[in-house]
N, C-alpha and C positions, 0 to 999 in steps of 0.2 A: 590120349591124355590130351593133354591139355596147356596150351606151351602159360606160365605163370607169369608174361609180362602181358601178351596182346589177347591171350584167354580162345586163340583159336585151338580148333582140334588138328592134331600135326602125326605120325607117323611114324616120324623121325624124330627126333632131339636130339640135345647135349643135355647133360646132368651136370649143373654148376651148383658152386655156394653162391648164393643171391641173396640178397634183401630189398625191401619196400624203403624207400629211404623217406624220412618222415623229419620235420623241424621238432624241437622242442624248446618250450618259452620258459624262460626261468620264473614267471611271476606262479604258474602252477607250481613250485612248488623245489623244494632244493632236494639233493640226493636220498634223504630219507623217505620220503615224499612217495606215497600208493602213485601217484602219476610218472612221479621220474622211471619207479621200476618197469611200469608197464612201458615207456618209450624205451628201456634197457631191451626186458624180451623184443619188443619189436622191429629194433634197432641190430637185435643177432642173426648173421651170417644162419642159413639154414640151403638144405639140399633142395633144390625143384629143376626143371625141367622148362627147358626157352628153348622154340624153335631157331631154324638156321638162321631166318633172318632175323631174332631178333637177337640171336648170338654175333651175331656179325653187327648190331652196331651196339652191343656191348664190350663186344671185346678190342677194346681202347684202353689206353695208357693208365687212364683213372678207369677205367670201370664201369665207366657209370654211364646215362643218358636217360632220355624223355624218351616213353614210350607210352603211346597212347593215355599221353595228358601228364600218366604217374613218370615220378621220377624211382630209374633203379638200379640198383649197387652189386656187382660181380667181386668176391675175396677176387682176389690176386690170383689164387689155387686153379681160379678155372679159366683164367683170361693168357693169353699168347696160345690160343688153338692148342689149350689142354684139357677140356674138356669132354669126357667120351664122349662117343654118340651113342645115343644107345635108338633100340626098336620098342615095337609093342611091349616082345612078348619079354624083353629083359625090362622096360617096364613094371606088367604082372608082375613077376621074378622079384624085384625091389621091393616092390609094394605088398608084397605079403611076407617076406622077411622086414620090414616094417612091422607090420603086423602082429607076427609073431613076438618082435621081442614085449609087444606090449601085454 
C-alpha cells in the first residue's frame, strides 16, 4: 500500500479521512457552475491510508500540513491519535470490501 500524501510504500499505515487541499478562484463561476461542483467534490474527505510519518505531521490541532509540496487536511475524527493502524492484510480486506460495493 502507498501513502496518500508522500506516495511511499508502507506495510503499516493509518486509515484516515483525508483530503488534498485546493483553493477555488471565484472567477471560475458560482455555486451552480461545473467548476464549483468539481471543487466541492475535490474537497470532500475520503478514506485513505497515510504512513506513520505523515500521520504525525498531520495530527495537529488544525489537521493540516504541507507534505511533499502539497497541502493535506485530516478530518477531526482522524486526529488525536484516533486513526486506526492497519497492516497489509487489513488494507487488502478493506480494498476487497470496497470493490464488492461496486
